N, C-alpha and C positions, 0 to 999 in steps of 0.2 A: 504494500500500500504506500502511495506517495504522500508524504506529509505536506500540508499546505504551508507555504512560506511566502507571505505577502511581499516581503522585501525582495526576495529572489525573483518572484513573478514580475514585480515592477521593473527590476533591472533587465530582465529578459524582454519585456515589452518595450522598454526604452531602446535597447539594442536593435530590436526588430524595426522600430519606427525609424531609427537613424538609417538602417540599411534600406528601408523602403524609400526614404527621401533621396538617398544617394543613387538608387536605381532609377527613380522616376525623374530626377532633375534633368538629365540629358533630354528625355522625351519632352519635358515641359519647355525646355529652351527651343527644341525643334518646332514645337507647336506654336510658340509665341513668335519665333522668327518667321514662320510661314504666313503670319498675318500682317506683317509690316511691308512697307514699300522699300525700295532700294536705299533710300536716304536714311531711314530709321534703322534698318538692319545693320548699317555700317557705322553707326554711332558707337563710340566707346565711352562708357558702357552702353550696351544695347538696352532699350526700354524693356522692362519686365512686365509690362501690361500689354494685353492683346491689342492688335491694330484692326483695321477694317479692310484689308486687301487680300484676304485669304482666297476668295473665289477667283480674283484676278490672277493671283500667283498659281493656283491650280490650273487655270485655263492655259496660262503661258507654258507651264511645265508639260501639260498634256499634249499640246501641239508641238513643242520643241523636241520632245523625246519620243513622239509618236507612241504614247503610252497605251492607246486603245489596242493597236495591233500587238504591241509587246506584252501587255497584260494577258491577252488571249493566248499567246505563245507560252507565257509563264504558267497559266492555269492548266493548259493542256499538258505541258511538260511535267509539272509537279503532280498533277492528278494521275497521269499515266505511270510515272515512276512509283508513286505511293501504291497504286493498285498492283503494279507488277511486283513490288517488294512483298506485299501482303500475300499475293497468290503464290509466288515462288517459294517464299519462306515457309508457308503453311504446308505446301506439298513436300518440300525437302524434309521438314521436321517429321511429317507423317511417315515418310519412307524410312527415316532413321529410327523412329521409335517402334513402329508396328511391323516392320519387315525384318526378317532374320536373314542376313547375308554376310559372307566373310568381309572383314574390314570395315564393318559398320562404325565401330568406335573410332577407327583411324580416320575415316571419312569425316565424321563429325568434328574431330579435333583439327583436321586440316581446314575445314570451313571456319572453325572458331579462331584459328591462328590468323586468318585474314583480317581480323579486327586490328591487328598490329600493323597492317599495311594500308594507310589512308590513301585517298585518291592521288594526293600530291606525290606519293612515292612511286605509284604505278602509272603515272600519267603518260610516260613515253610509250610503253607497250600497249596501253589502252588506246592511245591515239593511233598507233600503227595498225591495230586491229580494226579501228573505225575507218581508217583510210582504205583498207581492203579486208573485209570480214572473212573472205575465203582464202586469205594468205596461209593459214595453218594447213588447210586441205591441199593447197598447191604445194606446200613444202613436203607433205606426206607423199604426194604423187611423185615428186622429184627424187626424194630420198629412197623410196622403195623401187624406183625404176619403172613404175607403171606408166609414167608420162613418156619415157623413152620407148617402151614397148608399143604404146598406142601410136607414137610417131613412126616407128619402124614398120608397123603393120599397115596403117592407113594413111600415113603421111600427114596426119593432123596433130598439131602440137596443142595440148590442153593448156590454156592460160585462164585460170579462174580469177574473176574480178567482180567485186561488189563493194563499191565505195559508199560509206555512210556519212561522209562529211556534208555539211549544209543540208541536212534532212532531219525530220522529226525522229525517225528510227535511230539515227546517229546520236541525237540528244538523249533519247530515252533508254535504249537497250543496254548500253554499258553501265547504266546506273541501277538496274533492277535487282541485281544480286545483293543480298544483305546477310551478313553473318549475325548481326544483332537480332533481326527478325527470326532467323532460324533458331537461335538460342532461346528467344522468348517463347516461341511456339513449342519447342522441345520440352522446356520446363513445364509448360502448361499440360501438354499431352501426357507427361509422366505422372501428373496428379489425377488423371482420369482413371477410375477403377478398371482393372482388367476384366471384371465381371461384365462390364458394359460391352466390351468387344466380344466376349464369349457369348453373351445373350444375343447380340446382333448376328453373330455367325450361326447360332442355332436357329434364328428366324429366317435364315437363308440370305442374309444380306452379304454382298461382296464387299471388297475393300473400298471401291468407289462410292457405293451407297452409304457405307458406314462413315466415310469421310465427309460426304456431302450432307447427309441427313442428321448426323449425330455430332460429329466433332466440330464442324463449322458453326452450327447454332450455339453450341456450348462456348465457343471461343469468340463470340461476337464482341464482348467488351475488349478483349485483347486485340482483336482485329481493328476496332475503331481507334484504340490507343496507338497501335503501331502505324495505322494510316495517318493519324494526326502528326505524329513525330516525323514520319518520312515525308509528308507533304511540306512541312515547314523546312526540313532539311533540304529537300530538293528546291524549294522556292529560293533559298538563300545561296544556292550554288552559283559560283562566279567563274572559277577557273575553267571547268570543263565546257560550259556553254561558250565562253570567250574563245576557246581554242577550236572547237569543232564547228562553229558557225561563223564563217567569214562573210557570208551573205547576210546583209541586214534584215532581210525578210524573215529569217529564222532566229533573230535575236530575242532575248527575253528581257523582262523589265529591269532586273537587277543590273545587268550589264549596261543598260541605257542610262544608269545614273551618271556615268562618266560624261555624257553629253550635257548634263545639267550643272556640273561642277565648273565654276568660272576658271578660265585659263589664266596663264600668268599675266597676259596683257589684255585680258578681256574685261567685260563689265562685271564687277563683283556683286552680282545679283544672287546672293545666298538665300534670299527669301524664296526665289523660284526653286532652288535646289532643295530647300527644306520642305516646300509644298509637294514637290515630286516624291521626296522620300516618304512622306505620309501616305500618299496615294499608293505607292508600291508596297508599303508594309501593311496596308489595310486588309487585303484578302487573307493572309495567314492569321492575322490577329482575329478577324471575324470567325474563321474556322475554329480556332482554339476556344473562343468564347462559347460558341454553340456546341462544341464537342467536349467541353470541360467535364461535365458530369460523367460521360462515358469514358473519357480519358483517365480520370482519377480511378474510376471503378476498374478499368482494365489493368491498371498498374498495381492496385493494392487489394483488390477483392480476393477473398479466400473461399468464397462460396463456389463449390464445384458440383 
């Protein structure tokens, strides 16, 4: 039993309040700066009361950065990546937990070890695969001599090419694998009673039906929590979309922030940049607000 200590509780509440102020202060400055005109935002110190130019700044940022098209690309990219991660991780964890095959534990730990390899570490091979997704198969044909044999018999040289640069598949497909989601689903599946799988088997259900009708409904809170996390993660990606999309029509909103930042000799309209920042951060913020109840339940719920 935890003893009530009013003094300690007051100290904890004070520390939490200070932390909240420190965390919210940058957002407050961004919101206030987005409401001023260019003269007021460059005054030192900047006024700490809201201005009346918010809609004008949003309109300017919207047109300058082409945020309508870029937000559509970002929503498509983040949604597809999040759905892909949820689907792939749920199926991978299902195979690891419910199927008995040699090397199952080794396979899981191999997937788990990829947590130590962030995107920045594997960016070069990932980009090489995106430049030609069939390059590994071409290498197999060359190494095994199959390509030489086909050329000797038919005179045709096999040259496999499938470029994913400047395309939606190139943006999405390299991002859908996730060790975090696989680990989360594996831990959940291990809590499901074995009797449930045995009863399903006795009723004549196969693996696919057991997965679709029983496991997926049970894992709905985990699914929503993982989707929310991965949507925000994909929305904030900068390096990969910047590398794989040289065509502006495939750019996303986060990479467009660079067009709103004043250049060295440009007009210091930080008010427009702050307004554009608020527009870009709004979709994931709205998603987290609406999914908060399911998000928390999926992370801490113990009811199985």
